C-alpha positions in Angstrom: -53.6 4.4 -31.1 -53.2 3.6 -27.5 -53.8 6.5 -25.3 -50.1 6.5 -24.1 -49.1 7.7 -27.4 -49.0 10.8 -29.0 -50.3 11.0 -32.4 -47.6 10.8 -34.9 -46.1 14.4 -36.0 -46.9 15.9 -32.7 -43.8 16.7 -30.9 -43.9 18.3 -27.2 -41.9 21.3 -26.5 -39.3 20.7 -24.0 -37.2 23.1 -22.0 -35.0 25.4 -23.8 -31.4 25.1 -22.3 -30.6 28.9 -21.4 -27.1 29.1 -22.9 -25.4 31.4 -25.5 -26.0 30.1 -28.8 -22.7 29.5 -30.3 -23.8 29.3 -34.0 -24.0 33.0 -35.2 -27.0 32.3 -37.8 -28.9 30.1 -35.1 -28.5 32.9 -32.7 -29.7 35.5 -35.1 -32.7 33.4 -36.1 -33.5 32.9 -32.7 -33.4 36.5 -31.7 -35.4 37.6 -34.1 -38.5 35.0 -33.6 -37.8 35.8 -29.6 -38.0 39.5 -30.3 -41.2 39.0 -32.5 -42.8 37.4 -29.5 -41.9 39.6 -26.8 -43.0 42.5 -28.8 -46.3 40.7 -29.8 -46.8 40.3 -25.7 -45.9 43.7 -24.9 -49.0 45.0 -27.2 -51.1 42.4 -26.0 -50.4 43.3 -22.5 -51.2 47.0 -23.4 -54.3 46.5 -25.2 -55.8 43.7 -22.9 -54.9 45.4 -19.4 -54.9 48.9 -20.5 -51.2 48.9 -19.1 -48.9 51.6 -20.3 -45.7 49.5 -21.8 -42.4 50.4 -22.9 -40.0 48.1 -24.3 -36.3 48.5 -25.5 -34.0 45.9 -26.9 -30.5 46.3 -28.1 -29.2 43.4 -30.4 -25.8 42.0 -29.6 -25.0 44.2 -33.1 -26.0 47.4 -31.0 -29.1 47.9 -33.0 -32.1 49.5 -31.2 -35.8 48.2 -31.1 -38.4 49.8 -29.1 -42.3 49.5 -28.2 -44.4 51.7 -26.4 -48.0 51.7 -25.8 -47.9 55.5 -25.2 -47.1 58.0 -27.8 -43.3 57.8 -26.8 -40.8 55.4 -25.2 -39.2 58.5 -23.2 -42.4 59.4 -22.1 -43.0 55.8 -20.4 -39.2 56.5 -19.3 -39.7 59.6 -17.6 -42.7 58.2 -16.0 -40.6 55.6 -14.4 -37.9 57.9 -13.2 -40.3 60.0 -11.5 -42.0 57.2 -10.1 -38.5 55.8 -8.9 -37.8 59.4 -7.3 -40.5 59.8 -5.1 -40.4 56.2 -4.3 -37.2 57.1 -2.9 -38.0 60.2 -1.4 -40.9 58.0 0.8 -38.7 55.4 1.6 -40.7 52.6 0.4 
C-alpha cells in the first residue's frame, strides 16, 4: 500500500448536496437518520455542558418530535420568550 492511497473499503465522506431529496423513501430515511443524530447531539450538549436545551422538529407530514433537557419544552420556550422580552426592553 502506498502512502497516497486509502485502504480498500474505506470511503471518505463528501459534502452532501443541500437540495431537497426528490425520492420520498430516500427523503424519509434521511430525515429519520438526521433527526436521530440531531437529538443525540442536543442530549450530549445538555449533559456535557450543563445547558438547557429544547429541540422541536416538525416532519413534512406534520408530526411533532421534541426533546428537552428540562422537564418540559414549554418551560424552555417560556424562558426564551422572557429573555427576548427583557432584551427588547433594554434595547440590546
